[in-house]
C-alpha positions in Angstrom: 28.7 141.6 112.5 24.9 141.3 112.4 23.5 143.2 115.5 23.3 140.1 118.5 19.3 140.6 118.9 19.5 140.4 123.3 17.4 138.4 124.9 16.2 138.8 127.9 17.8 136.3 130.4 14.2 135.0 131.7 13.7 133.8 128.1 16.8 131.9 127.7 17.6 128.2 128.3 20.1 127.4 131.9 22.8 125.3 130.8 25.5 124.1 133.2 28.9 124.2 131.6 31.8 123.2 133.9 35.1 125.6 133.6 38.9 125.7 134.8 38.3 127.9 137.6 41.7 130.3 136.2 39.6 130.0 133.0 36.2 131.5 134.9 38.8 134.3 136.8 39.8 135.5 133.8 36.3 135.4 131.8 35.3 137.7 134.8 38.3 140.5 134.5 37.8 140.3 131.0 33.7 140.9 131.1 33.7 143.5 133.9 30.5 145.7 134.2 29.1 143.3 130.8 29.5 139.5 133.1 30.7 137.1 132.1 27.5 134.6 131.1 26.8 137.8 128.9 31.0 137.4 127.4 30.4 133.6 127.3 27.5 134.4 125.2 29.0 136.9 122.7 32.1 134.6 122.4 29.5 131.4 120.8 28.0 133.9 119.0 30.9 135.7 117.2 32.1 131.5 116.2 28.6 130.5 115.3 27.9 133.8 112.4 31.7 132.9 111.8 31.4 129.1 110.9 27.7 129.4 109.5 28.9 131.8 107.0 27.2 134.5 108.4 29.8 136.0 109.7 30.4 140.2 108.1 33.4 142.4 109.3 33.6 144.3 112.3 37.0 145.2 111.5 37.2 149.0 109.6 40.9 150.2 107.1 41.5 152.3 110.7 41.4 149.7 113.0 44.4 148.0 110.8 47.8 149.4 112.8 50.4 147.5 110.6 50.3 144.6 108.1 53.2 142.0 106.3 52.8 139.8 103.9 51.7 136.0 104.1 50.3 133.5 102.2 46.8 131.3 103.4 47.6 127.7 104.0 43.6 127.2 104.5 40.5 129.4 103.2 40.4 132.3 105.6 38.1 135.5 105.5 39.1 139.2 104.6 38.2 141.1 107.7 37.7 143.7 106.0 35.9 142.6 103.5 34.3 140.0 104.3 36.1 138.2 101.0 37.0 134.3 100.3 41.1 134.4 100.7 41.5 130.9 98.6 44.2 128.4 100.3 47.5 129.4 98.5 46.6 132.8 98.1 49.0 136.4 98.5 47.6 137.9 101.3 47.9 140.0 104.3 47.8 139.8 108.1 46.7 142.8 109.6 47.7 144.0 113.2 44.9 145.5 114.4 43.8 148.4 117.7 44.0 146.0 119.8 46.5 143.7 119.0 44.4 140.9 116.7 45.8 139.4 113.6 43.9 139.9 111.4 43.6 138.0 107.5 43.0 140.4 105.4 42.3 140.3 101.2 45.6 141.9 99.2 42.7 144.4 96.9 41.2 145.9 100.9 44.6 147.2 101.4 44.9 149.0 98.1 44.8 152.1 97.7 
């Protein structure tokens, strides 16, 4: 993924968002020293990049612990190569070292 430019907080716009108290506490726990607002910004930037097509894979083959055969039900992007996987095309689901399930093209795990 392209590096997200860090903007000083003094140059950011203040935006109010309402979150459930339990969600805010979970975000604080996950964020640790980073701070939950920075975590929210990171999550939003990743979502925007993925939706806009600017997404570049952030995983390598060594991050994949296991894979299983699957069929794409909708368009996906390979988490290793960024290659488009079309609906009804064979693919793999990869379990990452962080416990995420990510779409993989067949070619990305060959060899």
